[in-house]
C-alpha positions in Angstrom: -5.1 11.0 5.0 -4.4 11.1 8.7 -5.3 14.6 9.9 -7.3 15.9 12.7 -7.1 17.5 16.1 -3.8 17.7 17.7 -2.1 20.5 15.8 0.9 22.1 17.3 1.4 25.6 18.6 0.3 28.8 16.8 2.3 29.7 13.8 2.5 32.9 11.8 2.0 33.5 8.1 3.0 30.4 6.1 4.6 30.0 2.8 3.0 26.7 1.6 4.5 25.0 -1.5 4.1 21.6 -3.0 6.2 19.5 -5.3 6.7 15.9 -6.4 8.6 13.9 -3.8 11.9 12.1 -4.5 13.7 9.3 -2.7 15.9 12.0 -1.1 12.8 13.1 0.9 12.4 9.8 2.6 14.5 10.6 5.7 12.2 13.6 6.4 8.9 11.9 5.4 9.2 8.7 7.3 9.3 10.4 10.8 6.4 12.6 9.6 4.3 9.5 8.7 5.2 7.9 12.1 4.1 11.0 14.0 0.9 11.3 12.1 -0.1 7.7 12.9 0.9 8.0 16.5 -0.6 11.4 17.4 -3.5 12.0 15.0 -5.1 8.7 15.5 -4.9 8.9 19.3 -8.2 10.6 19.9 -10.1 7.7 18.2 -8.0 4.5 18.6 -6.4 2.9 21.6 -2.7 2.0 21.9 -3.1 -1.5 20.5 -5.1 -0.2 17.5 -2.4 2.4 16.8 0.3 -0.2 16.9 -1.7 -2.3 14.5 -2.3 0.7 12.3 1.5 1.0 11.8 1.4 -2.5 10.3 -1.3 -1.7 7.7 -0.4 1.9 6.9 2.8 3.7 5.8 4.5 5.1 2.8 4.5 3.2 -0.4 7.7 4.1 -2.3 6.1 2.8 -5.5 4.2 6.1 -5.6 7.5 8.1 -5.6 8.9 5.8 -8.3 5.8 6.5 -10.4 6.0 10.2 -9.9 2.7 10.5 -8.2 3.6 11.4 -4.7 3.5 15.0 -3.4 5.3 16.7 -0.5 3.9 19.9 0.9 6.4 22.3 2.7 5.6 25.2 4.9 8.5 27.7 5.2 10.8 25.0 3.9 9.7 22.3 6.4 7.9 19.1 5.3 4.3 19.6 6.5 2.5 16.7 4.8 2.6 14.2 2.0 0.3 12.1 -0.1 -0.2 10.7 -3.5 -2.4 9.0 -6.1 -1.9 5.8 -8.0 -2.8 4.3 -11.3 -2.2 0.9 -9.7 -4.7 -1.5 -8.0 -3.5 -1.3 -4.4 -5.8 0.9 -2.4 -3.9 1.3 0.8 -0.8 0.2 2.7 2.9 0.8 2.8 6.0 -1.0 1.5 5.8 -3.5 4.3 2.1 -4.3 3.8 1.4 -7.7 2.3 -0.9 -8.3 -0.7 0.0 -5.2 -2.7 -1.0 -5.3 -6.4 0.9 -3.2 -8.9 -1.5 -4.0 -11.8 -2.4 -0.9 -13.8 -6.0 0.4 -13.5 -8.2 1.2 -16.6 -9.1 4.9 -16.3 -12.2 4.3 -18.4 -13.7 1.8 -15.9 -11.8 2.1 -12.6 -11.1 4.9 -10.2 -7.7 6.2 -9.4 -6.4 5.6 -5.9 -5.7 8.3 -3.4 -2.9 6.9 -1.3 -0.6 7.3 1.7 -1.7 10.8 2.9 -0.2 12.1 6.1 0.0 15.5 7.8 2.6 16.5 10.3 0.6 16.9 13.6 2.1 20.4 14.0 0.4 21.5 10.7 -2.9 19.7 11.0 -6.0 21.6 9.9 -4.1 24.2 7.9 -5.0 23.1 4.4 -2.1 20.8 3.8 -4.2 17.7 3.2 -6.6 19.6 0.9 -3.7 20.9 -1.2 -2.3 17.3 -1.6 -5.8 16.0 -2.4 -6.6 18.5 -5.1 -3.2 18.1 -6.8 -3.7 14.3 -6.9 -7.2 14.6 -8.3 -6.0 17.0 -11.0 -3.2 14.7 -12.1 -5.4 11.7 -12.1 -8.0 13.5 -14.2 -5.3 14.6 -16.6 -4.6 10.9 -17.2 -8.3 10.2 -18.0 -9.6 9.0 -14.6 -13.1 10.3 -13.9 -13.3 9.0 -10.3 -11.0 8.7 -7.3 -11.2 6.2 -4.5 -9.5 6.0 -1.1 -9.5 4.2 2.2 -10.0 6.6 5.0 -9.0 6.4 8.6 -11.3 7.8 11.3 -9.0 10.8 11.6 -8.9 11.5 7.8 -12.6 11.0 7.1 -13.6 14.6 7.9 -11.1 15.9 5.4 -12.4 13.7 2.6 -16.1 14.5 3.4 -15.3 18.2 3.2 -13.6 17.5 -0.2 -16.7 15.9 -1.6 -16.0 12.2 -1.0 -18.8 9.9 0.1 -18.7 6.7 2.0 -19.2 3.6 -0.2 -18.5 1.1 2.5 -17.6 1.1 6.2 -15.4 -1.8 7.2 -12.8 -3.1 9.6 -9.3 -4.2 8.8 -8.6 -7.2 11.0 -5.5 -8.5 9.1 -3.4 -7.9 12.2 -5.8 -9.5 14.6 -6.8 -6.1 15.8 -9.9 -4.2 14.6 -9.0 -1.0 12.7 -12.2 0.9 11.5 -11.9 2.3 7.9 -14.2 3.7 5.3 -13.9 3.2 1.5 -14.8 6.5 -0.1 -15.0 7.9 -3.6 -15.9 10.9 -5.7 -16.2 12.0 -9.3 -13.2 14.0 -10.6 -12.8 15.7 -14.0 -12.1 18.9 -15.7 -13.1 21.0 -12.7 -10.8 19.2 -10.4 -8.0 19.3 -12.9 -8.4 23.1 -13.3 -8.3 23.5 -9.5 -5.1 21.6 -9.1 -1.5 22.9 -9.3 0.5 21.9 -12.3 2.9 19.0 -12.0 
């Protein structure tokens, strides 16, 4: 998830809802993803790193096709999105090379938390946590007992607050530019499933 400082102006009481995303949401979600990468990574990464981040991040429409991608709306406006996957790919968008659609084994492998982004105007308002808990609940319902993700420097505080622990700190250098990331995971199960909204 890309979330962090840089939220927009003060807003009043919010009606926050979540639902599964469809391809019809793409025209609204793609600019949201772009804004999240551009603005929410800015406190930690320089301009070259942000440009490189666009090449390794993004929305993976396979998640929408699989019915595992969520959009959160506040007062009818898309405020964030994110999903989970029963497939091998850990991170990256449609344009990212090396994706692997092989199915995971819930008995031995963790579900993937994928492509989480918050509109900068709604950062730090619970959007990311809502997406995360819904994803965990759905993955647990399919028999997964752990969830794994690749966190950006901006998203890491959210995941730590949600109980994820760092398994490995690494750099993605596939673009020729160093992008710091952290592989994180946590146990999920009946408690997580009970806390999540129904699909």
